[in-house]
C-alpha positions in Angstrom: 67.7 186.1 77.7 68.0 183.1 75.4 71.6 183.8 74.9 72.3 184.0 78.7 70.7 180.5 79.1 72.8 179.0 76.3 75.9 180.6 77.9 75.0 179.2 81.3 74.5 175.7 79.9 77.8 175.8 77.9 79.7 176.8 81.1 77.9 174.1 83.2 78.8 171.4 80.6 82.4 172.6 80.5 82.7 172.3 84.3 81.1 168.8 84.2 83.5 167.6 81.6 86.5 168.9 83.5 85.5 167.2 86.7 87.7 164.2 87.7 87.8 161.5 90.3 88.1 162.3 94.0 91.0 161.1 96.0 88.7 158.8 98.0 87.4 157.1 94.8 90.9 156.5 93.6 92.0 155.0 97.0 88.9 152.8 97.0 89.7 151.4 93.5 93.5 150.9 94.4 92.5 149.1 97.6 90.1 146.7 95.8 92.9 146.0 93.2 95.4 145.3 95.9 93.0 142.8 97.7 92.4 141.0 94.4 96.1 140.8 93.6 97.0 139.6 97.1 94.4 136.8 97.0 95.4 135.8 93.5 99.1 135.6 94.4 98.4 133.4 97.5 96.2 131.1 95.3 99.0 130.9 92.7 101.6 130.1 95.3 99.7 127.2 96.8 98.8 125.9 93.3 102.4 126.0 92.3 103.3 124.0 95.5 100.7 121.4 94.6 101.9 121.1 91.0 105.5 120.7 92.2 104.4 117.9 94.6 102.5 116.2 91.8 105.5 116.3 89.5 107.8 114.9 92.1 105.4 112.1 92.9 105.2 111.2 89.2 108.9 111.3 89.0 109.4 109.0 92.0 106.7 106.6 90.6 108.7 106.6 87.2 111.9 105.7 89.0 110.3 102.9 90.9 108.7 101.6 87.7 112.2 101.8 86.0 113.6 99.6 88.7 110.8 97.1 88.4 111.0 97.1 84.6 114.8 96.6 84.7 114.3 93.6 87.1 111.5 92.1 85.1 113.5 92.2 81.8 116.6 90.9 83.4 118.5 94.1 82.5 122.3 93.4 83.3 121.1 90.0 84.6 120.4 91.2 88.1 117.6 92.4 90.5 117.0 96.1 90.8 116.1 98.0 93.9 115.0 101.3 95.4 116.5 103.1 98.3 114.9 106.2 100.0 117.4 108.4 101.6 116.4 111.1 104.1 118.8 113.9 104.9 121.7 112.0 103.3 125.0 113.2 101.9 124.4 111.2 98.7 121.4 113.5 97.9 121.6 117.1 96.5 122.4 119.5 99.5 122.3 116.7 102.0 118.6 116.5 101.4 116.1 113.7 100.4 116.3 111.4 97.4 115.3 108.2 95.8 117.9 106.0 94.3 117.4 103.2 91.8 120.2 100.6 92.2 121.4 97.4 90.7 121.2 94.4 92.9 119.1 93.3 95.9 121.0 95.2 98.6 122.0 98.8 98.6 125.0 98.4 100.7 126.6 95.9 98.3 125.4 97.6 95.1 127.6 98.8 92.2 127.1 102.6 92.4 128.0 103.1 88.7 124.4 102.0 87.9 122.8 104.3 90.4 120.0 106.6 89.2 119.3 109.3 91.7 116.2 111.5 91.9 116.7 114.4 94.2 113.7 116.0 95.9 114.0 119.8 95.6 111.9 123.0 95.6 110.2 122.5 99.0 109.4 118.8 98.4 110.7 116.4 101.0 110.1 113.0 102.5 107.4 112.9 105.2 108.9 112.0 108.6 112.1 109.9 108.8 111.7 107.3 106.0 114.5 104.8 105.3 112.8 102.4 102.9 114.8 99.9 100.9 113.2 97.4 98.6 114.0 95.5 95.4 112.4 93.6 92.5 113.3 90.0 91.8 115.0 89.3 88.6 112.6 88.2 85.7 109.5 87.9 87.9 109.7 91.6 89.0 108.0 90.8 92.3 108.6 93.2 95.3 110.9 92.1 98.1 112.3 94.2 100.9 115.4 94.5 102.9 113.9 97.0 105.3 112.2 94.5 107.5 112.6 90.8 108.2 109.2 89.7 106.8 107.5 90.1 103.5 105.6 93.3 103.4 102.4 93.4 101.3 103.3 96.8 100.0 105.9 99.6 100.1 105.1 103.2 100.4 107.0 106.5 100.1 105.2 109.6 101.4 106.2 113.0 99.9 105.2 116.3 101.5 105.5 119.9 100.2 106.1 123.3 102.0 102.3 123.8 102.7 102.0 120.3 104.4 100.2 118.6 101.5 101.3 115.0 101.1 101.1 112.3 98.6 102.0 108.6 98.8 103.7 106.5 96.1 102.9 102.8 96.7 104.2 99.5 95.3 102.2 96.4 95.4 103.8 93.0 95.8 103.3 92.3 92.0 105.4 95.5 91.3 102.4 97.8 90.3 103.3 101.4 91.2 100.5 103.8 91.9 100.1 107.1 93.7 97.4 109.3 95.2 96.6 111.3 98.4 
């Protein structure tokens, strides 16, 4: 009798150790993993777009600062300006770009000194911007050729593919800053 009980216990334990997961349990685990991966991928995509926008904003601010510094130091004894081109043939793939140029007028500049920053990877100018401004030689003060009167500030608005936008602004004293 004791031998039969031990035999039954061993058989029962063997069956329990050979038992696996059911199809429903496996499907539930796979479904949960797919949901987690999908949500992670969408978060990663929007985060990548945001970082791309931030990098472009910093690069535009650096280009504007370069123009101001060139003008303030009298580099090549001339004023330096910034031109924003929207859907222009001068830009990569007829896209948007920011051009730092030598002089106080884009039309009469010497293009050999141009420094072009192309907006790529889903980053573009918001709306139809055609800004042009320059910094006076030695003083580095902001002036504009976009409008007939002196503007208190110039701004360039960039937007990414998920409609986030950032503005790069330049004060009359030539200070460049950016934010939302």
